[in-house]
N, C-alpha and C positions, 0 to 999 in steps of 0.2 A: 310602657305604652299600651294604648288603649288596642283594642280588636280592630274599630276603623283604621287608626293608622297604618297598624300591619297587614290591612286588605289594601288599602291604599299604595302601600310601597309596592305590595306584592304586584298589583297590577301594573304600576309606572314600570317594574323592573322587566317584566313580560313584555309590554311595548315597546319598552328598549331593544329588547334581544331581538322581538320581529322586525323591527327596522333595520337592526345589525345583520340579520339574517339575508332579508330582501336584498339589501346593498351588497352583499357577499354574492349571493347569486345573480345581480345584474354584471358584477365585474367578471365573473367568471363565463357567463353565457355568449358566446358569440353571435353576431349577427349574421343571419343568413342571407341578407339583401345589403350590399353596400349600400351609402346614401350617393345618390344621383351628384356629378358632379355642377355647380350652379355656374350659369351662364352669366358675366358679371355683364355683357354688355346686353345683355335683354331688358327691353325698357319696362319700368316698374309699373306702369299701368297698361292697358291694351289702348290701343290710338281709337280717338274720340270721332266717329264717321261724319256727325254733322255739329261741329263744334258753334255755329251761331243758334241753334235749334237748344242745344244743350246748355247754353249759357244762359238764353233768355228764360229755360224752362228753370234752371236753378236762381238764377236772378229772383222770378215772381215767386218762387217756392220759399226764399227768405224774406218775402215780404215787400220787394221793390215793383215799381209799376213802369212798365216797358212801352215805349210808342217807337214803330218803324217809320222812317221818313224820308222820302228823296229829296237830294240836293235843294232840287227848286222850291221845295215848300215847306223846308226845315225853320225856317227864319219865321214864318208866317205860324207855322205850329207852337213857335218858341212865345210869340205874342199872342195868340189864341190859349196856351195853358195860363200866361199871367192875368189876363184878364179876367179868363173863368174861374180864378181863383182869389182876386181879387185882393194881390198882395199890396201894400203900404210902401215897404220897404226893402230895396233889392240889392243886393251887391253882385256885380257884374265884372270881372277882370278878362274876359274874352274880346278882345279889339271888335273883330267883326258882328260879333252880336251887339256891344254897346254902341257900334256905328247905327244898326238898326234900330234899336230902342231910343236914340236920340232923335233920328228921323220921324218915329213915330210918338215923338214927346213924351216918352214913358220915362219917369223917374228913377234914377238908379244913384249908388255909387261905385265907384271902381276900385278902392282903397277900404282896407279896413279902418273904421272908425270907431275909437273906444266908446263915441256918445252916440252912434247909429245902430241901433238893434236892429239887424234884417231879418225879414220873415222868408225871405227867399236866397240863397245864393246860388248865381249860373257858374257853373266852373267845368273842367274837360277831363276825361279820363284818358290816359294814355294807351291803356291795356284793360280787357275783359277777359275775365279767367272763366273758361267754360264748365272745368271740371266741379267747380266750386260755386257760380255765381258772383265772384267778387270783384273789387274792380281796383285797379291800380293808379297812383297819382303821384306825382313828381312834383317837387317846389320848382321847377322848371316853370310850369306851368301855372300854380298855383300862388307861387310868392308868399305862401302861410305855411307854416307848420304840418295843420292838420284840416281835415275836412270837418271834425269834429267841431262843436262849438261856433261854426258860422252862422248858422241860421236853422229854424224848426224843418225847413223844406229845401231840398236840394234839387236843382235841376241840372242835371249832367248830360253832357253832350260827347258823344262819340261815335266813332263810325264801325260799320261792318268787319272792316279790315283791320281793327285793331284786336279782335275777340283771336285769342290763342287758348291753346289746349291746358297748360297749368303756369303752375307761378315761376316752372323754371325758363319758358320761353318767354313770358312776359319779362323776366329781367334779362334775359339775353336780348331781348330786343331793345328794350330800355337803354342799356350798356350801347348797343349798335348805332342807336340814335344819337347818341351823345358825342361832338366833337374830340372832346378826350379822350374819349373810348373806356372812362369811368363811371360807375354806376353812380347817379345822383341820390339824393335822399328820397326816400321812396315810400309810400304808405297803401297799403293793401287793405280794402275795407270791405265787410259784408254789409249789404243792406240790414236797415233794423226793422226787424218782427215783434210789432208790440202784443201784447195779450189785450184783448180788447175787453171793455168792462160797458155793459149794456150798449153794444154797438157804437162806442165812443172811442176814439182814437187820440193819444193825447201825445203828442212830439214835442220834442225839444231839441233845443240845439246840441245836447249831449246825445241823443237818441234821435235824429233826425229821418224823415221821409225822403226815401231815395227814386226820385223820379230821371227815366232816363230816355233822352232822345236818341235814338240809334239810325244814323245817316246810313243809307245803302247808294 
């Protein structure tokens, strides 16, 4: 065995002995300060003072766009948004918005059609999660598996009363609102935040742009 191998084995043995010594010392030592008892009833997170502000801040931070609107003006705001963006193909399954679009002679589809590629999908969010800025959707309102792959732009309608602190509260509210008391199929989604190239954002149905009209 050469001198290099002897030196390596010697160092390796010394390192192992040092580890064993430290373990023996740790086992023999007594903790002078006992660990405090854990309060299992203590909330995991501190309460949120202003859930609405926290949600809007986090939603925008993730790349979402949010407009606050009163109940009287929100249908007009939906119409203005559609006209300002110049959408050619719209998917809408929210009945009271569909009625308004018909009255204004705005063309749209109310079912998913494989031969109809929507530019905009108008959908409803059941819960808005303040801590993350994410949104909870259920098939009860969507009638389809996911908000992804619907359109490159999403126009989401919801209410300030739907803002909850966290996922736990969002799921509890969803279960409570179900006649059967069972939790329906849910999807929790964060807005898409794209890395811009030359100040140009390329949204797709897989990574859609989130536009939220929040009614108070």
